[in-house]
C-alpha positions as CSV (number, residue, x, y, z in Angstrom):
1,M,-26.0,97.5,100.8
2,S,-26.1,95.6,97.2
3,A,-24.7,92.6,96.6
4,T,-21.9,93.7,94.6
5,L,-21.1,96.3,96.9
6,K,-20.9,93.7,99.6
7,T,-18.9,91.4,97.7
8,T,-16.2,94.0,96.5
9,L,-16.2,94.8,100.5
10,L,-15.4,91.5,101.7
11,R,-12.8,90.7,98.9
12,N,-10.9,93.9,99.4
13,G,-11.6,94.5,103.2
14,A,-8.0,94.0,104.2
15,F,-6.9,96.3,101.6
16,I,-9.2,99.0,102.1
17,A,-8.3,98.5,106.2
18,F,-4.8,99.0,105.3
19,L,-5.5,102.0,103.5
20,L,-7.0,103.7,106.6
21,I,-4.4,102.6,108.6
22,A,-1.7,104.1,106.2
23,T,-3.9,107.5,105.9
24,F,-4.0,107.7,109.9
25,W,-0.3,106.6,110.5
26,I,0.7,109.5,107.9
27,D,-1.3,111.9,109.4
28,A,0.0,111.4,113.0
29,H,3.4,111.9,111.4
30,I,2.8,115.0,109.9
31,N,5.3,117.8,111.6
32,Q,3.3,120.7,111.7
33,S,6.1,122.7,114.5
34,I,8.1,123.1,111.3
35,F,6.7,126.6,110.3
36,I,9.5,127.7,107.5
37,D,7.6,128.7,104.5
38,N,4.5,127.4,105.8
39,D,3.0,130.7,107.2
40,M,4.5,132.8,104.2
41,F,1.9,130.7,102.1
42,R,-1.0,130.6,104.5
43,H,-1.0,134.3,104.3
44,A,0.4,134.9,100.9
45,L,-3.1,136.1,99.3
46,D,-4.1,138.0,102.7
47,H,-3.4,141.4,100.7
48,R,-3.3,140.4,96.9
49,S,-5.0,138.2,94.4
50,L,-3.9,134.6,93.4
51,L,-2.8,136.0,89.9
52,S,-0.9,138.7,91.4
53,F,0.9,136.7,93.8
54,L,1.9,134.1,91.2
55,H,3.4,136.9,88.7
56,M,5.5,138.1,91.5
57,R,7.2,134.6,92.5
58,Y,7.6,134.1,88.8
59,M,9.4,137.2,87.9
60,T,11.2,137.4,91.2
61,W,11.8,133.6,92.6
62,S,10.1,130.8,91.2
63,G,8.7,128.8,88.1
64,R,6.7,126.6,90.2
65,V,3.7,128.1,89.6
66,V,1.3,125.0,90.0
67,I,2.9,124.1,93.2
68,E,2.6,127.6,94.6
69,A,-0.7,128.0,93.5
70,T,-1.9,124.9,95.4
71,L,0.0,125.6,98.5
72,A,-1.5,129.5,98.5
73,E,-4.9,128.4,98.0
74,T,-5.0,125.2,100.4
75,I,-2.4,125.2,102.7
76,R,-5.2,127.1,105.3
77,Y,-7.4,123.8,105.0
78,A,-6.0,121.0,107.2
79,L,-8.6,118.6,106.1
80,F,-7.7,118.9,102.2
81,W,-3.7,117.8,103.0
82,K,-4.3,115.4,105.6
83,L,-6.2,113.6,102.9
84,L,-3.6,114.4,99.9
85,I,-0.6,113.5,101.9
86,P,-1.8,109.9,102.2
87,F,-3.2,109.9,98.8
88,C,0.0,110.7,97.1
89,A,2.0,108.5,99.3
90,V,-0.8,105.5,97.5
91,L,-0.5,106.9,94.1
92,L,3.8,106.8,94.4
93,A,3.3,103.0,95.6
94,Y,0.8,102.3,92.7
95,A,3.2,103.8,90.5
96,I,6.3,101.7,91.4
97,W,4.4,99.0,91.7
98,S,2.9,99.4,88.2
99,C,6.5,99.6,86.8
100,T,8.0,96.8,88.8
101,L,5.5,94.3,90.6
102,R,2.6,94.3,88.5
103,S,2.7,90.9,86.8
104,S,4.0,89.1,90.0
105,L,1.9,90.7,92.9
106,K,-2.0,91.9,92.7
107,P,-2.2,95.4,93.9
108,A,-3.9,94.3,96.9
109,F,-0.4,92.9,97.9
110,G,1.9,94.8,95.8
111,I,1.0,98.8,97.0
112,P,1.1,97.6,100.8
113,L,4.6,95.8,100.0
114,V,5.8,99.2,98.3
115,M,4.7,101.4,101.3
116,G,6.3,99.1,103.7
117,L,9.7,99.8,101.5
118,F,9.3,103.5,101.6
119,L,9.6,103.7,105.6
120,L,13.3,102.5,104.7
121,L,13.7,105.8,103.1
122,P,16.3,107.8,105.7
123,H,14.0,109.7,108.1
124,E,15.8,112.9,107.3
125,V,14.8,112.8,103.7
126,T,10.9,111.8,104.5
127,E,11.0,114.2,107.2
128,E,11.8,117.5,104.9
129,S,9.8,116.2,101.6
130,V,6.9,114.3,103.5
131,Y,5.7,115.3,106.6
132,W,7.0,118.8,106.5
133,L,3.6,120.7,104.7
134,S,5.9,122.9,102.6
135,G,8.6,120.2,102.0
136,F,5.4,117.8,101.0
137,Y,4.0,120.3,98.2
138,N,7.2,121.0,96.6
139,Y,8.6,117.5,96.6
140,L,6.2,114.4,97.2
141,L,3.3,115.9,95.7
142,P,5.1,116.7,92.3
143,V,7.2,113.3,92.6
144,S,4.1,111.2,93.0
145,F,2.4,112.8,90.2
146,A,5.5,112.3,88.0
147,F,6.1,108.6,89.0
148,F,2.2,107.8,88.1
149,S,2.3,109.7,84.9
150,I,5.6,107.7,83.7
151,S,4.0,104.3,85.0
152,V,1.2,104.9,82.3
153,F,3.6,106.0,79.7
154,L,5.5,103.0,79.8
155,R,2.7,101.0,79.3
156,Q,0.8,102.9,77.3
157,N,0.0,99.9,74.9
158,E,-2.0,98.1,77.7
159,A,-3.6,101.0,79.5
160,E,-6.9,102.1,79.1
161,N,-8.1,105.4,77.9
162,T,-9.1,106.8,81.1
163,M,-5.6,105.8,82.4
164,R,-4.0,107.7,79.6
165,F,-6.1,110.8,80.1
166,L,-5.2,110.5,83.9
167,S,-1.5,110.4,82.9
168,L,-1.9,113.9,81.1
169,A,-3.7,115.6,83.6
170,A,-1.2,114.6,85.9
171,L,1.6,116.2,83.8
172,P,0.9,120.1,85.0
173,I,1.7,118.8,88.8
174,G,4.4,115.9,87.9
175,C,6.3,118.5,85.8
176,S,5.6,121.8,88.4
177,I,9.5,120.9,89.9
178,E,12.6,121.0,88.1
179,Q,13.4,117.3,89.7
180,S,10.5,115.6,88.8
181,S,9.9,117.1,85.2
182,L,13.5,116.5,84.6
183,L,13.0,112.6,85.6
184,L,9.6,112.4,83.5
185,L,11.3,113.8,80.7
186,F,14.4,111.7,80.9
187,C,12.3,108.2,81.4
188,T,9.7,109.2,78.8
189,V,12.4,110.2,76.0
190,I,14.3,107.0,76.9
191,S,11.3,105.1,76.4
192,T,10.5,106.5,73.1
193,A,13.8,106.3,71.6
194,L,13.7,102.2,72.4
195,S,10.2,101.9,71.0
196,A,11.4,104.1,67.7
197,L,13.8,101.5,67.1
198,G,11.7,99.0,65.8
199,R,8.8,101.8,64.4
200,R,8.5,104.5,61.9
201,T,5.9,106.0,63.7
202,I,4.8,107.9,66.8
203,S,1.5,107.3,68.6
204,L,-0.8,110.3,69.2
205,Y,-0.7,109.7,72.7
206,R,3.1,109.7,72.8
207,A,3.3,112.8,70.8
208,L,0.7,114.6,72.8
209,Y,2.0,113.6,76.1
210,L,5.8,114.5,75.2
211,T,4.9,118.1,74.0
212,L,2.6,118.8,77.0
213,A,5.6,117.6,79.1
214,A,8.1,120.0,77.3
215,I,5.7,122.7,77.4
216,F,5.2,122.5,81.3
217,S,8.7,121.8,82.2
218,A,9.7,125.0,80.0
219,I,7.5,127.2,82.1
220,V,9.1,126.1,85.2
221,L,12.9,125.9,84.0
222,A,12.6,129.2,81.9
223,A,10.8,131.4,84.6
224,P,12.6,134.9,85.1
225,G,12.9,134.6,88.8
226,N,15.2,131.5,88.5
227,G,17.8,133.6,87.7
228,R,17.3,136.2,90.6
229,R,16.8,133.6,92.8
230,Y,20.3,132.4,92.0
231,V,22.0,135.5,92.7
232,A,20.4,136.0,96.0
233,E,21.1,132.4,97.3
234,I,24.6,132.7,96.3
235,G,24.5,135.7,98.9
236,N,22.5,133.9,101.3
237,W,24.4,130.5,101.7
238,L,27.4,130.1,99.4
239,P,29.1,133.3,98.6
240,E,32.2,131.6,97.1
241,F,29.9,129.3,94.8
242,P,31.1,131.7,91.6
243,Q,34.5,130.9,92.2
244,Y,33.6,127.3,91.5
245,D,33.8,125.8,88.0
246,T,31.4,123.3,86.9
247,L,33.2,120.2,88.1
248,Q,33.6,121.4,91.2
249,K,30.1,122.4,91.4
250,L,28.9,118.8,90.4
251,S,31.3,117.8,93.2
252,L,29.3,119.4,95.9
253,A,26.2,117.2,94.9
254,L,28.4,113.9,94.7
255,D,29.6,115.0,98.4
256,R,25.9,114.8,99.3
257,I,25.0,111.5,97.2
258,H,28.3,109.9,99.2
259,R,27.2,111.3,102.6
260,T,23.7,109.4,102.0
261,S,25.3,106.5,100.8
262,I,27.5,105.8,103.9
263,S,24.7,106.6,106.3
264,P,23.4,103.6,108.8
265,D,20.0,105.1,108.4
266,N,19.7,104.7,104.6
267,H,17.8,101.4,105.3
268,I,16.4,101.7,101.3
269,L,20.1,101.7,100.1
270,L,21.2,98.8,102.6
271,A,18.1,96.6,101.4
272,A,19.2,97.6,97.6
273,L,22.4,96.4,98.2
274,V,21.5,93.2,100.4
275,L,19.3,92.1,97.4
276,S,21.8,92.8,95.0
277,I,24.4,90.6,96.3
278,Y,22.0,88.0,96.9
279,F,20.8,88.0,93.2
280,L,24.4,88.0,92.1
281,T,25.5,85.3,94.2
282,F,22.6,82.9,94.2
283,V,20.5,83.7,91.3
284,K,22.3,84.8,88.4
285,K,23.7,82.4,86.1
286,N,27.2,82.5,84.4
287,R,28.8,85.1,86.5
288,G,31.7,87.1,85.2
289,F,34.4,89.2,86.2
290,Q,32.0,92.5,85.9
291,D,29.3,90.4,88.4
292,K,32.1,89.5,90.8
293,A,33.5,93.2,90.7
294,A,29.9,94.6,91.4
295,M,29.8,92.1,94.3
296,G,32.8,93.3,95.7
297,V,32.1,96.9,95.3
298,M,28.5,96.5,96.9
299,L,30.0,94.4,100.0
300,L,32.5,97.6,100.5
301,G,29.5,99.8,100.4
302,L,27.9,97.9,103.1
303,L,30.6,97.8,105.3
304,L,31.0,101.5,105.1
305,M,27.2,102.1,105.9
306,L,28.4,100.4,109.6
307,P,28.8,103.2,112.1
308,T,32.6,102.1,112.5
309,H,35.8,104.0,112.7
310,L,37.7,101.1,110.9
311,L,37.1,102.6,107.4
312,G,37.3,106.1,108.8
313,A,39.5,106.7,105.7
314,L,37.4,105.6,102.9
315,R,34.1,107.0,104.6
316,C,35.3,110.4,104.1
317,D,32.3,111.3,106.7
318,R,32.5,115.1,106.2
319,F,31.0,117.6,103.8
320,L,33.5,119.4,101.6
321,Y,35.1,122.6,102.7
322,D,38.1,124.6,101.6
323,L,40.9,122.4,103.5
324,N,39.7,119.1,102.0
325,W,39.4,120.0,98.6
326,V,43.1,119.1,98.1
327,S,42.4,115.8,100.5
328,L,43.2,112.4,98.2
329,N,40.4,110.1,100.7
330,T,38.0,112.8,99.4
331,Y,38.0,112.0,96.0
332,V,38.8,107.9,96.5
333,A,35.2,108.1,98.8
334,F,34.0,109.8,95.7
335,F,35.3,107.5,93.8
336,L,34.1,104.3,95.6
337,T,30.4,105.9,95.7
338,L,30.7,106.3,91.8
339,C,31.5,102.7,91.8
340,L,28.7,101.8,93.8
341,F,26.1,103.4,91.5
342,V,27.7,101.4,88.6
343,S,27.5,98.4,90.4
344,I,23.9,98.9,90.7
345,L,23.3,99.8,87.5
346,W,25.3,96.7,86.2
347,C,22.8,94.4,88.6
348,A,19.9,95.9,87.2
349,L,21.1,95.0,83.5
350,S,20.2,91.4,84.3
351,L,16.7,92.0,86.1
352,K,13.5,91.7,84.6
353,N,12.3,95.1,83.3
354,A,15.9,96.3,82.9
355,A,15.0,99.5,80.8
356,T,12.8,100.7,83.1
357,L,14.8,100.4,86.0
358,L,18.1,101.7,84.2
359,S,16.2,104.9,83.1
360,F,14.8,105.9,86.5
361,L,18.3,105.1,88.3
362,T,20.0,106.7,85.6
363,G,17.7,109.6,85.9
364,G,17.4,110.0,89.6
365,F,21.4,110.1,89.7
366,I,21.8,112.6,87.1
367,I,18.9,114.7,88.4
368,T,20.6,114.5,91.6
369,I,24.3,115.4,90.8
370,L,22.6,118.5,88.6
371,T,21.6,119.8,92.1
372,G,25.2,120.7,92.7
373,L,24.7,123.7,90.1
374,S,22.5,125.5,92.8
375,P,24.2,127.3,95.8
376,T,21.4,125.7,97.9
377,I,23.1,122.4,97.4
378,Y,23.7,122.4,101.2
379,A,20.8,124.8,102.4
380,S,18.2,122.8,100.6
381,S,18.9,119.8,103.2
382,H,18.2,116.4,102.4
383,R,14.8,116.7,100.7
384,I,16.7,117.0,97.4
385,L,17.8,113.2,98.0
386,L,14.2,112.1,97.5
387,V,14.0,111.3,94.0
388,L,17.3,109.5,94.0
389,D,16.3,107.4,97.3
390,L,12.7,106.6,95.4
391,T,14.5,105.0,92.2
392,L,16.4,102.8,94.8
393,L,13.1,102.0,96.2
394,L,12.1,101.0,92.8
395,Y,15.1,99.5,92.1
396,T,14.6,97.1,95.2
397,C,11.0,96.4,93.9
398,G,12.5,95.3,90.4
399,L,14.7,92.7,92.5
400,I,11.8,91.6,94.6
401,H,9.9,90.8,91.1
402,T,12.7,88.8,89.3
403,F,12.8,87.0,92.6
404,L,9.1,86.3,92.5
405,T,9.0,85.7,88.8
406,Q,11.9,83.1,89.2
407,T,9.9,81.0,92.1
408,Q,6.6,81.0,90.3
409,A,8.6,79.7,87.2
410,R,10.4,76.9,89.6
411,F,6.9,76.1,90.9
412,L,5.1,75.8,87.5
413,R,7.9,73.5,86.2
């Protein structure tokens, strides 16, 4: 063993050990008993070619060509996805660390911290988007690549050419589902608009990146199969869906967000609220009325997460259905949920890297609201909330970065 390799192993031994433990832990939690879609893709190429299968799916069901090609070709090989799932978890943690904690924590500490916070996501969300094979391919895989690509784009001036190339190479996967592609476009376009305020030109990398992202996203969003699937899913899951106007459809998504915001199992939101209240109370200076109002809304949000019936009318702990469309407490509950997320955005305004946090939080919320335009808003269960929960995770890391930065500054005085 060379001296350089030995020194590297000794220096990063704890981090390497963590990665190995994380890999075994994640693999141990993969739920192979959920066979929905798994078997279909496992046998998708038994009697047809890959191109024939993808053409059929693109024309009749989904524009997720890259993801479904990967699924059909690799789901039969257990070793492949047993390595890929932990890799995507680490890649996601790296991206979030890069966006928030890069200047305050070394990767050997920051990445494990982010992965630890990842465990705070609601179990039902990770069960369907990480540990279910088809759910992983359709959610964690593209979302992790999208977060990584965005993280490089946001610091493109400091990034090496290799990282820029990898961010471009990640686009076909990062833009291969609707939610991740829209989040990527939202965050990168906002970043470009902000940077354009002081510049008249746009870099070649930025132009190429946005062009490729738009093309790959258009392939997914403009697939002929999307319309056919839309009609089929109405009959399968929500026959009354065509009778709803746009506001009612978006209310269904807000209903999903409200339900997760009052869930006692949503520990990442709990952590975000506790740290936000601490920041507004003890860290932020010159607090105004808006800060106190935000603190009050967040405290109420914490109370609503408690498994108690004392605030049952405000919790509105039930899904929307025919009878409660006209119930006043339904709209009071939805209003409080909106106030909660506005309060989080207000707090993010005062944090380090505020523009990054605001673009992710706003993008995640808007994209989740747009899922209400699909008749599978309830049938898709909890996995559609992954992007929103990950933006809360990134926001929590932004709060930790602010605390660490101020603590370091205090010791350097």
